[in-house]
PDB file of N, CA, C and O in Angstrom:
ATOM      1  N   UNK A   1     -86.393  70.291  25.298  1.00  0.00           N
ATOM      2  CA  UNK A   1     -86.855  69.597  24.116  1.00  0.00           C
ATOM      3  C   UNK A   1     -87.774  70.508  23.329  1.00  0.00           C
ATOM      4  O   UNK A   1     -88.730  71.057  23.877  1.00  0.00           O
ATOM      5  N   UNK A   2     -87.493  70.670  22.069  1.00  0.00           N
ATOM      6  CA  UNK A   2     -88.317  71.482  21.178  1.00  0.00           C
ATOM      7  C   UNK A   2     -88.701  70.626  19.985  1.00  0.00           C
ATOM      8  O   UNK A   2     -87.956  69.738  19.570  1.00  0.00           O
ATOM      9  N   UNK A   3     -89.869  70.907  19.446  1.00  0.00           N
ATOM     10  CA  UNK A   3     -90.268  70.194  18.240  1.00  0.00           C
ATOM     11  C   UNK A   3     -91.040  71.138  17.335  1.00  0.00           C
ATOM     12  O   UNK A   3     -91.576  72.153  17.779  1.00  0.00           O
ATOM     13  N   UNK A   4     -91.087  70.784  16.055  1.00  0.00           N
ATOM     14  CA  UNK A   4     -91.826  71.553  15.077  1.00  0.00           C
ATOM     15  C   UNK A   4     -92.455  70.570  14.105  1.00  0.00           C
ATOM     16  O   UNK A   4     -91.826  69.592  13.702  1.00  0.00           O
ATOM     17  N   UNK A   5     -93.690  70.832  13.735  1.00  0.00           N
ATOM     18  CA  UNK A   5     -94.358  69.994  12.751  1.00  0.00           C
ATOM     19  C   UNK A   5     -94.697  70.848  11.548  1.00  0.00           C
ATOM     20  O   UNK A   5     -95.251  71.939  11.682  1.00  0.00           O
ATOM     21  N   UNK A   6     -94.364  70.348  10.379  1.00  0.00           N
ATOM     22  CA  UNK A   6     -94.668  71.048   9.137  1.00  0.00           C
ATOM     23  C   UNK A   6     -95.555  70.131   8.310  1.00  0.00           C
ATOM     24  O   UNK A   6     -95.157  69.023   7.952  1.00  0.00           O
ATOM     25  N   UNK A   7     -96.755  70.602   8.012  1.00  0.00           N
ATOM     26  CA  UNK A   7     -97.695  69.794   7.237  1.00  0.00           C
ATOM     27  C   UNK A   7     -98.421  70.672   6.226  1.00  0.00           C
ATOM     28  O   UNK A   7     -98.408  71.899   6.324  1.00  0.00           O
ATOM     29  N   UNK A   8     -99.033  70.043   5.284  1.00  0.00           N
ATOM     30  CA  UNK A   8     -99.884  70.730   4.321  1.00  0.00           C
ATOM     31  C   UNK A   8    -101.096  71.272   5.066  1.00  0.00           C
ATOM     32  O   UNK A   8    -101.572  70.642   6.011  1.00  0.00           O
ATOM     33  N   UNK A   9    -101.593  72.413   4.660  1.00  0.00           N
ATOM     34  CA  UNK A   9    -102.718  73.035   5.373  1.00  0.00           C
ATOM     35  C   UNK A   9    -103.977  72.179   5.351  1.00  0.00           C
ATOM     36  O   UNK A   9    -104.815  72.303   6.243  1.00  0.00           O
ATOM     37  N   UNK A  10    -104.129  71.317   4.358  1.00  0.00           N
ATOM     38  CA  UNK A  10    -105.305  70.446   4.285  1.00  0.00           C
ATOM     39  C   UNK A  10    -105.106  69.117   5.001  1.00  0.00           C
ATOM     40  O   UNK A  10    -106.036  68.315   5.085  1.00  0.00           O
ATOM     41  N   UNK A  11    -103.910  68.875   5.513  1.00  0.00           N
ATOM     42  CA  UNK A  11    -103.610  67.597   6.164  1.00  0.00           C
ATOM     43  C   UNK A  11    -103.800  67.720   7.670  1.00  0.00           C
ATOM     44  O   UNK A  11    -103.391  68.702   8.290  1.00  0.00           O
ATOM     45  N   UNK A  12    -104.431  66.698   8.241  1.00  0.00           N
ATOM     46  CA  UNK A  12    -104.587  66.647   9.697  1.00  0.00           C
ATOM     47  C   UNK A  12    -104.814  65.201  10.097  1.00  0.00           C
ATOM     48  O   UNK A  12    -105.142  64.358   9.262  1.00  0.00           O
ATOM     49  N   UNK A  13    -104.640  64.928  11.357  1.00  0.00           N
ATOM     50  CA  UNK A  13    -104.917  63.584  11.856  1.00  0.00           C
ATOM     51  C   UNK A  13    -106.402  63.281  11.743  1.00  0.00           C
ATOM     52  O   UNK A  13    -106.790  62.147  11.462  1.00  0.00           O
ATOM     53  N   UNK A  14    -107.232  64.293  11.961  1.00  0.00           N
ATOM     54  CA  UNK A  14    -108.676  64.113  11.803  1.00  0.00           C
ATOM     55  C   UNK A  14    -109.005  63.710  10.375  1.00  0.00           C
ATOM     56  O   UNK A  14    -109.756  62.761  10.154  1.00  0.00           O
ATOM     57  N   UNK A  15    -108.453  64.417   9.414  1.00  0.00           N
ATOM     58  CA  UNK A  15    -108.692  64.075   8.011  1.00  0.00           C
ATOM     59  C   UNK A  15    -108.229  62.642   7.734  1.00  0.00           C
ATOM     60  O   UNK A  15    -108.883  61.903   6.999  1.00  0.00           O
ATOM     61  N   UNK A  16    -107.117  62.266   8.319  1.00  0.00           N
ATOM     62  CA  UNK A  16    -106.602  60.911   8.129  1.00  0.00           C
ATOM     63  C   UNK A  16    -107.549  59.844   8.630  1.00  0.00           C
ATOM     64  O   UNK A  16    -107.797  58.861   7.933  1.00  0.00           O
ATOM     65  N   UNK A  17    -108.093  60.024   9.849  1.00  0.00           N
ATOM     66  CA  UNK A  17    -108.990  58.972  10.348  1.00  0.00           C
ATOM     67  C   UNK A  17    -110.328  58.984   9.628  1.00  0.00           C
ATOM     68  O   UNK A  17    -110.963  57.940   9.487  1.00  0.00           O
ATOM     69  N   UNK A  18    -110.763  60.152   9.173  1.00  0.00           N
ATOM     70  CA  UNK A  18    -112.004  60.205   8.391  1.00  0.00           C
ATOM     71  C   UNK A  18    -111.822  59.412   7.101  1.00  0.00           C
ATOM     72  O   UNK A  18    -112.711  58.660   6.702  1.00  0.00           O
ATOM     73  N   UNK A  19    -110.679  59.577   6.454  1.00  0.00           N
ATOM     74  CA  UNK A  19    -110.415  58.841   5.218  1.00  0.00           C
ATOM     75  C   UNK A  19    -110.265  57.341   5.472  1.00  0.00           C
ATOM     76  O   UNK A  19    -110.774  56.533   4.697  1.00  0.00           O
ATOM     77  N   UNK A  20    -109.578  56.964   6.539  1.00  0.00           N
ATOM     78  CA  UNK A  20    -109.439  55.542   6.879  1.00  0.00           C
ATOM     79  C   UNK A  20    -110.811  54.945   7.180  1.00  0.00           C
ATOM     80  O   UNK A  20    -111.126  53.849   6.717  1.00  0.00           O
ATOM     81  N   UNK A  21    -111.618  55.654   7.946  1.00  0.00           N
ATOM     82  CA  UNK A  21    -112.963  55.166   8.275  1.00  0.00           C
ATOM     83  C   UNK A  21    -113.796  54.992   7.009  1.00  0.00           C
ATOM     84  O   UNK A  21    -114.497  53.993   6.852  1.00  0.00           O
ATOM     85  N   UNK A  22    -113.716  55.965   6.116  1.00  0.00           N
ATOM     86  CA  UNK A  22    -114.462  55.871   4.856  1.00  0.00           C
ATOM     87  C   UNK A  22    -113.993  54.660   4.056  1.00  0.00           C
ATOM     88  O   UNK A  22    -114.810  53.907   3.526  1.00  0.00           O
ATOM     89  N   UNK A  23    -112.689  54.478   3.970  1.00  0.00           N
ATOM     90  CA  UNK A  23    -112.123  53.364   3.211  1.00  0.00           C
ATOM     91  C   UNK A  23    -112.540  52.010   3.804  1.00  0.00           C
ATOM     92  O   UNK A  23    -112.811  51.063   3.067  1.00  0.00           O
ATOM     93  N   UNK A  24    -112.588  51.928   5.136  1.00  0.00           N
ATOM     94  CA  UNK A  24    -112.943  50.674   5.808  1.00  0.00           C
ATOM     95  C   UNK A  24    -114.445  50.526   6.029  1.00  0.00           C
ATOM     96  O   UNK A  24    -114.912  49.510   6.545  1.00  0.00           O
ATOM     97  N   UNK A  25    -115.195  51.560   5.629  1.00  0.00           N
ATOM     98  CA  UNK A  25    -116.646  51.566   5.798  1.00  0.00           C
ATOM     99  C   UNK A  25    -117.043  51.403   7.269  1.00  0.00           C
ATOM    100  O   UNK A  25    -117.909  50.598   7.610  1.00  0.00           O
ATOM    101  N   UNK A  26    -116.393  52.181   8.121  1.00  0.00           N
ATOM    102  CA  UNK A  26    -116.725  52.203   9.542  1.00  0.00           C
ATOM    103  C   UNK A  26    -116.955  53.649   9.967  1.00  0.00           C
ATOM    104  O   UNK A  26    -116.620  54.585   9.242  1.00  0.00           O
ATOM    105  N   UNK A  27    -117.526  53.811  11.137  1.00  0.00           N
ATOM    106  CA  UNK A  27    -117.726  55.149  11.685  1.00  0.00           C
ATOM    107  C   UNK A  27    -116.481  55.554  12.468  1.00  0.00           C
ATOM    108  O   UNK A  27    -115.781  54.702  13.017  1.00  0.00           O
ATOM    109  N   UNK A  28    -116.210  56.848  12.517  1.00  0.00           N
ATOM    110  CA  UNK A  28    -115.053  57.297  13.293  1.00  0.00           C
ATOM    111  C   UNK A  28    -115.239  56.972  14.770  1.00  0.00           C
ATOM    112  O   UNK A  28    -114.263  56.874  15.514  1.00  0.00           O
ATOM    113  N   UNK A  29    -116.485  56.804  15.195  1.00  0.00           N
ATOM    114  CA  UNK A  29    -116.751  56.440  16.589  1.00  0.00           C
ATOM    115  C   UNK A  29    -116.234  55.045  16.931  1.00  0.00           C
ATOM    116  O   UNK A  29    -116.146  54.683  18.104  1.00  0.00           O
ATOM    117  N   UNK A  30    -115.893  54.265  15.908  1.00  0.00           N
ATOM    118  CA  UNK A  30    -115.351  52.926  16.121  1.00  0.00           C
ATOM    119  C   UNK A  30    -113.823  52.940  16.223  1.00  0.00           C
ATOM    120  O   UNK A  30    -113.196  51.889  16.353  1.00  0.00           O
ATOM    121  N   UNK A  31    -113.241  54.118  16.164  1.00  0.00           N
ATOM    122  CA  UNK A  31    -111.789  54.269  16.166  1.00  0.00           C
ATOM    123  C   UNK A  31    -111.302  54.676  17.548  1.00  0.00           C
ATOM    124  O   UNK A  31    -111.940  55.473  18.237  1.00  0.00           O
ATOM    125  N   UNK A  32    -110.168  54.119  17.942  1.00  0.00           N
ATOM    126  CA  UNK A  32    -109.501  54.530  19.178  1.00  0.00           C
ATOM    127  C   UNK A  32    -108.506  55.620  18.799  1.00  0.00           C
ATOM    128  O   UNK A  32    -107.574  55.388  18.029  1.00  0.00           O
ATOM    129  N   UNK A  33    -108.719  56.801  19.346  1.00  0.00           N
ATOM    130  CA  UNK A  33    -107.803  57.911  19.097  1.00  0.00           C
ATOM    131  C   UNK A  33    -106.800  58.014  20.229  1.00  0.00           C
ATOM    132  O   UNK A  33    -107.181  58.035  21.399  1.00  0.00           O
ATOM    133  N   UNK A  34    -105.527  58.079  19.892  1.00  0.00           N
ATOM    134  CA  UNK A  34    -104.465  58.164  20.893  1.00  0.00           C
ATOM    135  C   UNK A  34    -103.624  59.397  20.587  1.00  0.00           C
ATOM    136  O   UNK A  34    -103.185  59.597  19.455  1.00  0.00           O
ATOM    137  N   UNK A  35    -103.405  60.221  21.608  1.00  0.00           N
ATOM    138  CA  UNK A  35    -102.624  61.422  21.358  1.00  0.00           C
ATOM    139  C   UNK A  35    -101.947  61.963  22.597  1.00  0.00           C
ATOM    140  O   UNK A  35    -102.169  61.498  23.715  1.00  0.00           O
ATOM    141  N   UNK A  36    -101.105  62.972  22.360  1.00  0.00           N
ATOM    142  CA  UNK A  36    -100.399  63.597  23.479  1.00  0.00           C
ATOM    143  C   UNK A  36    -100.276  65.109  23.359  1.00  0.00           C
ATOM    144  O   UNK A  36     -99.851  65.770  24.306  1.00  0.00           O
ATOM    145  N   UNK A  37    -100.639  65.661  22.213  1.00  0.00           N
ATOM    146  CA  UNK A  37    -100.434  67.090  22.011  1.00  0.00           C
ATOM    147  C   UNK A  37    -101.681  67.826  21.578  1.00  0.00           C
ATOM    148  O   UNK A  37    -102.720  67.226  21.305  1.00  0.00           O
ATOM    149  N   UNK A  38    -101.555  69.136  21.521  1.00  0.00           N
ATOM    150  CA  UNK A  38    -102.688  69.984  21.142  1.00  0.00           C
ATOM    151  C   UNK A  38    -103.213  69.650  19.755  1.00  0.00           C
ATOM    152  O   UNK A  38    -104.409  69.787  19.498  1.00  0.00           O
ATOM    153  N   UNK A  39    -102.336  69.212  18.860  1.00  0.00           N
ATOM    154  CA  UNK A  39    -102.777  68.874  17.510  1.00  0.00           C
ATOM    155  C   UNK A  39    -103.597  67.587  17.467  1.00  0.00           C
ATOM    156  O   UNK A  39    -104.125  67.230  16.414  1.00  0.00           O
ATOM    157  N   UNK A  40    -103.708  66.898  18.578  1.00  0.00           N
ATOM    158  CA  UNK A  40    -104.483  65.657  18.626  1.00  0.00           C
ATOM    159  C   UNK A  40    -105.933  65.871  19.064  1.00  0.00           C
ATOM    160  O   UNK A  40    -106.725  64.929  19.031  1.00  0.00           O
ATOM    161  N   UNK A  41    -106.296  67.089  19.471  1.00  0.00           N
ATOM    162  CA  UNK A  41    -107.666  67.350  19.917  1.00  0.00           C
ATOM    163  C   UNK A  41    -108.714  66.942  18.883  1.00  0.00           C
ATOM    164  O   UNK A  41    -109.635  66.204  19.232  1.00  0.00           O
ATOM    165  N   UNK A  42    -108.620  67.389  17.615  1.00  0.00           N
ATOM    166  CA  UNK A  42    -109.651  67.000  16.645  1.00  0.00           C
ATOM    167  C   UNK A  42    -109.740  65.487  16.456  1.00  0.00           C
ATOM    168  O   UNK A  42    -110.832  64.935  16.320  1.00  0.00           O
ATOM    169  N   UNK A  43    -108.589  64.823  16.450  1.00  0.00           N
ATOM    170  CA  UNK A  43    -108.553  63.365  16.323  1.00  0.00           C
ATOM    171  C   UNK A  43    -109.312  62.710  17.468  1.00  0.00           C
ATOM    172  O   UNK A  43    -110.168  61.855  17.240  1.00  0.00           O
ATOM    173  N   UNK A  44    -109.007  63.100  18.680  1.00  0.00           N
ATOM    174  CA  UNK A  44    -109.666  62.495  19.836  1.00  0.00           C
ATOM    175  C   UNK A  44    -111.151  62.820  19.875  1.00  0.00           C
ATOM    176  O   UNK A  44    -111.959  61.960  20.224  1.00  0.00           O
ATOM    177  N   UNK A  45    -111.521  64.037  19.526  1.00  0.00           N
ATOM    178  CA  UNK A  45    -112.929  64.420  19.571  1.00  0.00           C
ATOM    179  C   UNK A  45    -113.768  63.607  18.586  1.00  0.00           C
ATOM    180  O   UNK A  45    -114.957  63.394  18.823  1.00  0.00           O
ATOM    181  N   UNK A  46    -113.174  63.155  17.494  1.00  0.00           N
ATOM    182  CA  UNK A  46    -113.900  62.361  16.505  1.00  0.00           C
ATOM    183  C   UNK A  46    -113.866  60.871  16.810  1.00  0.00           C
ATOM    184  O   UNK A  46    -114.612  60.103  16.202  1.00  0.00           O
ATOM    185  N   UNK A  47    -113.022  60.453  17.729  1.00  0.00           N
ATOM    186  CA  UNK A  47    -112.843  59.031  18.028  1.00  0.00           C
ATOM    187  C   UNK A  47    -113.850  58.553  19.063  1.00  0.00           C
ATOM    188  O   UNK A  47    -114.276  59.310  19.935  1.00  0.00           O
ATOM    189  N   UNK A  48    -114.214  57.306  18.951  1.00  0.00           N
ATOM    190  CA  UNK A  48    -115.137  56.727  19.916  1.00  0.00           C
ATOM    191  C   UNK A  48    -114.516  56.535  21.281  1.00  0.00           C
ATOM    192  O   UNK A  48    -115.201  56.659  22.296  1.00  0.00           O
ATOM    193  N   UNK A  49    -113.239  56.236  21.322  1.00  0.00           N
ATOM    194  CA  UNK A  49    -112.507  56.066  22.574  1.00  0.00           C
ATOM    195  C   UNK A  49    -111.315  57.005  22.538  1.00  0.00           C
ATOM    196  O   UNK A  49    -110.456  56.905  21.662  1.00  0.00           O
ATOM    197  N   UNK A  50    -111.273  57.913  23.494  1.00  0.00           N
ATOM    198  CA  UNK A  50    -110.243  58.945  23.531  1.00  0.00           C
ATOM    199  C   UNK A  50    -109.165  58.559  24.539  1.00  0.00           C
ATOM    200  O   UNK A  50    -109.439  58.439  25.733  1.00  0.00           O
ATOM    201  N   UNK A  51    -107.939  58.364  24.056  1.00  0.00           N
ATOM    202  CA  UNK A  51    -106.825  57.976  24.909  1.00  0.00           C
ATOM    203  C   UNK A  51    -105.778  59.086  24.896  1.00  0.00           C
ATOM    204  O   UNK A  51    -105.320  59.508  23.834  1.00  0.00           O
ATOM    205  N   UNK A  52    -105.409  59.548  26.072  1.00  0.00           N
ATOM    206  CA  UNK A  52    -104.295  60.492  26.197  1.00  0.00           C
ATOM    207  C   UNK A  52    -103.112  59.735  26.781  1.00  0.00           C
ATOM    208  O   UNK A  52    -103.271  58.928  27.697  1.00  0.00           O
ATOM    209  N   UNK A  53    -101.953  59.995  26.257  1.00  0.00           N
ATOM    210  CA  UNK A  53    -100.748  59.393  26.799  1.00  0.00           C
ATOM    211  C   UNK A  53    -100.410  60.072  28.119  1.00  0.00           C
ATOM    212  O   UNK A  53    -100.801  61.217  28.346  1.00  0.00           O
ATOM    213  N   UNK A  54     -99.695  59.384  28.981  1.00  0.00           N
ATOM    214  CA  UNK A  54     -99.321  59.932  30.274  1.00  0.00           C
ATOM    215  C   UNK A  54     -98.511  61.209  30.178  1.00  0.00           C
ATOM    216  O   UNK A  54     -98.521  62.029  31.096  1.00  0.00           O
ATOM    217  N   UNK A  55     -97.811  61.376  29.066  1.00  0.00           N
ATOM    218  CA  UNK A  55     -97.016  62.585  28.847  1.00  0.00           C
ATOM    219  C   UNK A  55     -97.778  63.642  28.044  1.00  0.00           C
ATOM    220  O   UNK A  55     -97.180  64.597  27.549  1.00  0.00           O
ATOM    221  N   UNK A  56     -99.097  63.471  27.916  1.00  0.00           N
ATOM    222  CA  UNK A  56     -99.919  64.408  27.140  1.00  0.00           C
ATOM    223  C   UNK A  56    -100.077  65.742  27.859  1.00  0.00           C
ATOM    224  O   UNK A  56     -99.863  65.854  29.066  1.00  0.00           O
ATOM    225  N   UNK A  57    -100.456  66.744  27.078  1.00  0.00           N
ATOM    226  CA  UNK A  57    -100.754  68.050  27.666  1.00  0.00           C
ATOM    227  C   UNK A  57    -101.972  67.887  28.582  1.00  0.00           C
ATOM    228  O   UNK A  57    -102.847  67.070  28.295  1.00  0.00           O
ATOM    229  N   UNK A  58    -102.040  68.636  29.658  1.00  0.00           N
ATOM    230  CA  UNK A  58    -103.129  68.476  30.635  1.00  0.00           C
ATOM    231  C   UNK A  58    -104.529  68.591  30.032  1.00  0.00           C
ATOM    232  O   UNK A  58    -105.442  67.873  30.440  1.00  0.00           O
ATOM    233  N   UNK A  59    -104.700  69.484  29.072  1.00  0.00           N
ATOM    234  CA  UNK A  59    -106.024  69.670  28.471  1.00  0.00           C
ATOM    235  C   UNK A  59    -106.496  68.431  27.715  1.00  0.00           C
ATOM    236  O   UNK A  59    -107.695  68.161  27.657  1.00  0.00           O
ATOM    237  N   UNK A  60    -105.574  67.685  27.142  1.00  0.00           N
ATOM    238  CA  UNK A  60    -105.940  66.456  26.434  1.00  0.00           C
ATOM    239  C   UNK A  60    -106.331  65.372  27.434  1.00  0.00           C
ATOM    240  O   UNK A  60    -107.260  64.601  27.195  1.00  0.00           O
ATOM    241  N   UNK A  61    -105.619  65.320  28.545  1.00  0.00           N
ATOM    242  CA  UNK A  61    -105.955  64.350  29.588  1.00  0.00           C
ATOM    243  C   UNK A  61    -107.357  64.603  30.133  1.00  0.00           C
ATOM    244  O   UNK A  61    -108.057  63.663  30.510  1.00  0.00           O
ATOM    245  N   UNK A  62    -107.768  65.869  30.176  1.00  0.00           N
ATOM    246  CA  UNK A  62    -109.085  66.213  30.709  1.00  0.00           C
ATOM    247  C   UNK A  62    -110.226  65.652  29.870  1.00  0.00           C
ATOM    248  O   UNK A  62    -111.277  65.314  30.414  1.00  0.00           O
ATOM    249  N   UNK A  63    -110.040  65.546  28.557  1.00  0.00           N
ATOM    250  CA  UNK A  63    -111.114  65.046  27.693  1.00  0.00           C
ATOM    251  C   UNK A  63    -111.007  63.550  27.436  1.00  0.00           C
ATOM    252  O   UNK A  63    -111.896  62.962  26.820  1.00  0.00           O
ATOM    253  N   UNK A  64    -109.932  62.932  27.899  1.00  0.00           N
ATOM    254  CA  UNK A  64    -109.675  61.516  27.612  1.00  0.00           C
ATOM    255  C   UNK A  64    -110.595  60.600  28.408  1.00  0.00           C
ATOM    256  O   UNK A  64    -110.967  60.888  29.546  1.00  0.00           O
ATOM    257  N   UNK A  65    -110.949  59.485  27.772  1.00  0.00           N
ATOM    258  CA  UNK A  65    -111.669  58.414  28.464  1.00  0.00           C
ATOM    259  C   UNK A  65    -110.702  57.592  29.309  1.00  0.00           C
ATOM    260  O   UNK A  65    -111.093  56.981  30.303  1.00  0.00           O
ATOM    261  N   UNK A  66    -109.438  57.585  28.900  1.00  0.00           N
ATOM    262  CA  UNK A  66    -108.414  56.804  29.585  1.00  0.00           C
ATOM    263  C   UNK A  66    -107.082  57.511  29.394  1.00  0.00           C
ATOM    264  O   UNK A  66    -106.774  57.984  28.300  1.00  0.00           O
ATOM    265  N   UNK A  67    -106.297  57.580  30.454  1.00  0.00           N
ATOM    266  CA  UNK A  67    -104.938  58.118  30.355  1.00  0.00           C
ATOM    267  C   UNK A  67    -103.981  56.941  30.480  1.00  0.00           C
ATOM    268  O   UNK A  67    -103.900  56.291  31.522  1.00  0.00           O
ATOM    269  N   UNK A  68    -103.264  56.686  29.403  1.00  0.00           N
ATOM    270  CA  UNK A  68    -102.318  55.572  29.349  1.00  0.00           C
ATOM    271  C   UNK A  68    -101.002  55.987  29.996  1.00  0.00           C
ATOM    272  O   UNK A  68    -100.760  57.174  30.217  1.00  0.00           O
ATOM    273  N   UNK A  69    -100.161  55.015  30.297  1.00  0.00           N
ATOM    274  CA  UNK A  69     -98.807  55.363  30.740  1.00  0.00           C
ATOM    275  C   UNK A  69     -98.104  56.189  29.659  1.00  0.00           C
ATOM    276  O   UNK A  69     -98.593  56.287  28.534  1.00  0.00           O
ATOM    277  N   UNK A  70     -96.983  56.767  29.996  1.00  0.00           N
ATOM    278  CA  UNK A  70     -96.240  57.578  29.031  1.00  0.00           C
ATOM    279  C   UNK A  70     -95.718  56.713  27.889  1.00  0.00           C
ATOM    280  O   UNK A  70     -95.730  55.484  27.959  1.00  0.00           O
ATOM    281  N   UNK A  71     -95.267  57.379  26.850  1.00  0.00           N
ATOM    282  CA  UNK A  71     -94.663  56.674  25.722  1.00  0.00           C
ATOM    283  C   UNK A  71     -93.462  55.862  26.197  1.00  0.00           C
ATOM    284  O   UNK A  71     -93.289  54.710  25.800  1.00  0.00           O
ATOM    285  N   UNK A  72     -92.638  56.464  27.047  1.00  0.00           N
ATOM    286  CA  UNK A  72     -91.454  55.766  27.560  1.00  0.00           C
ATOM    287  C   UNK A  72     -91.812  54.561  28.426  1.00  0.00           C
ATOM    288  O   UNK A  72     -90.994  53.657  28.601  1.00  0.00           O
ATOM    289  N   UNK A  73     -93.027  54.543  28.967  1.00  0.00           N
ATOM    290  CA  UNK A  73     -93.497  53.423  29.790  1.00  0.00           C
ATOM    291  C   UNK A  73     -94.348  52.445  28.976  1.00  0.00           C
ATOM    292  O   UNK A  73     -95.127  51.677  29.539  1.00  0.00           O
ATOM    293  N   UNK A  74     -94.196  52.478  27.657  1.00  0.00           N
ATOM    294  CA  UNK A  74     -94.914  51.576  26.746  1.00  0.00           C
ATOM    295  C   UNK A  74     -96.423  51.753  26.813  1.00  0.00           C
ATOM    296  O   UNK A  74     -97.175  50.778  26.793  1.00  0.00           O
ATOM    297  N   UNK A  75     -96.859  53.001  26.893  1.00  0.00           N
ATOM    298  CA  UNK A  75     -98.281  53.304  26.981  1.00  0.00           C
ATOM    299  C   UNK A  75     -99.096  52.810  25.806  1.00  0.00           C
ATOM    300  O   UNK A  75    -100.238  52.383  25.982  1.00  0.00           O
ATOM    301  N   UNK A  76     -98.532  52.859  24.605  1.00  0.00           N
ATOM    302  CA  UNK A  76     -99.271  52.380  23.434  1.00  0.00           C
ATOM    303  C   UNK A  76     -99.508  50.878  23.549  1.00  0.00           C
ATOM    304  O   UNK A  76    -100.593  50.401  23.215  1.00  0.00           O
ATOM    305  N   UNK A  77     -98.521  50.134  24.013  1.00  0.00           N
ATOM    306  CA  UNK A  77     -98.699  48.691  24.219  1.00  0.00           C
ATOM    307  C   UNK A  77     -99.798  48.434  25.245  1.00  0.00           C
ATOM    308  O   UNK A  77    -100.587  47.502  25.090  1.00  0.00           O
ATOM    309  N   UNK A  78     -99.851  49.247  26.281  1.00  0.00           N
ATOM    310  CA  UNK A  78    -100.907  49.115  27.290  1.00  0.00           C
ATOM    311  C   UNK A  78    -102.274  49.308  26.660  1.00  0.00           C
ATOM    312  O   UNK A  78    -103.205  48.554  26.946  1.00  0.00           O
ATOM    313  N   UNK A  79    -102.401  50.314  25.805  1.00  0.00           N
ATOM    314  CA  UNK A  79    -103.676  50.584  25.128  1.00  0.00           C
ATOM    315  C   UNK A  79    -104.071  49.401  24.252  1.00  0.00           C
ATOM    316  O   UNK A  79    -105.225  48.974  24.273  1.00  0.00           O
ATOM    317  N   UNK A  80    -103.132  48.873  23.490  1.00  0.00           N
ATOM    318  CA  UNK A  80    -103.424  47.733  22.616  1.00  0.00           C
ATOM    319  C   UNK A  80    -103.859  46.527  23.438  1.00  0.00           C
ATOM    320  O   UNK A  80    -104.844  45.869  23.102  1.00  0.00           O
ATOM    321  N   UNK A  81    -103.136  46.236  24.505  1.00  0.00           N
ATOM    322  CA  UNK A  81    -103.491  45.095  25.352  1.00  0.00           C
ATOM    323  C   UNK A  81    -104.856  45.283  26.005  1.00  0.00           C
ATOM    324  O   UNK A  81    -105.665  44.355  26.023  1.00  0.00           O
ATOM    325  N   UNK A  82    -105.119  46.465  26.536  1.00  0.00           N
ATOM    326  CA  UNK A  82    -106.342  46.718  27.299  1.00  0.00           C
ATOM    327  C   UNK A  82    -107.586  46.814  26.420  1.00  0.00           C
ATOM    328  O   UNK A  82    -108.639  46.289  26.782  1.00  0.00           O
ATOM    329  N   UNK A  83    -107.478  47.474  25.278  1.00  0.00           N
ATOM    330  CA  UNK A  83    -108.668  47.780  24.494  1.00  0.00           C
ATOM    331  C   UNK A  83    -108.820  46.978  23.208  1.00  0.00           C
ATOM    332  O   UNK A  83    -109.894  46.984  22.607  1.00  0.00           O
ATOM    333  N   UNK A  84    -107.775  46.291  22.777  1.00  0.00           N
ATOM    334  CA  UNK A  84    -107.881  45.523  21.532  1.00  0.00           C
ATOM    335  C   UNK A  84    -107.699  44.031  21.778  1.00  0.00           C
ATOM    336  O   UNK A  84    -108.571  43.238  21.425  1.00  0.00           O
ATOM    337  N   UNK A  85    -106.585  43.642  22.374  1.00  0.00           N
ATOM    338  CA  UNK A  85    -106.304  42.218  22.554  1.00  0.00           C
ATOM    339  C   UNK A  85    -107.206  41.561  23.590  1.00  0.00           C
ATOM    340  O   UNK A  85    -107.431  40.352  23.538  1.00  0.00           O
ATOM    341  N   UNK A  86    -107.721  42.341  24.523  1.00  0.00           N
ATOM    342  CA  UNK A  86    -108.575  41.760  25.568  1.00  0.00           C
ATOM    343  C   UNK A  86    -110.002  41.538  25.094  1.00  0.00           C
ATOM    344  O   UNK A  86    -110.813  40.977  25.832  1.00  0.00           O
ATOM    345  N   UNK A  87    -110.324  41.962  23.888  1.00  0.00           N
ATOM    346  CA  UNK A  87    -111.693  41.821  23.357  1.00  0.00           C
ATOM    347  C   UNK A  87    -111.932  40.446  22.805  1.00  0.00           C
ATOM    348  O   UNK A  87    -113.026  40.156  22.321  1.00  0.00           O
TER     349      UNK A  87
END
C-alpha cells in the first residue's frame, strides 16, 4: 500500500484546528485530535486529548493519551463513544 498527499504549503491539520477553534471561540486544548500518520503530529500536539489509531505509526502511539482500535475495527466510533457520548 502506497499513498501520497498533495497540499498547499500553508495548509495543515494544525492550521485547520486552529481556525476551527478560533471560529468556535474555544481553545485547541478542548479539541480531541485523532491521527495515524507522521503528518498528524502537529495536530495531536495542539490537541487537549491525543488519540492515535491502532494502525498509527509507533511514534504517534508513544505521544498518545489513548490508542484506539484500528480504522478497520471502527476505532473512530470507539473514540466518539468513549470520549464524547459518555460525557
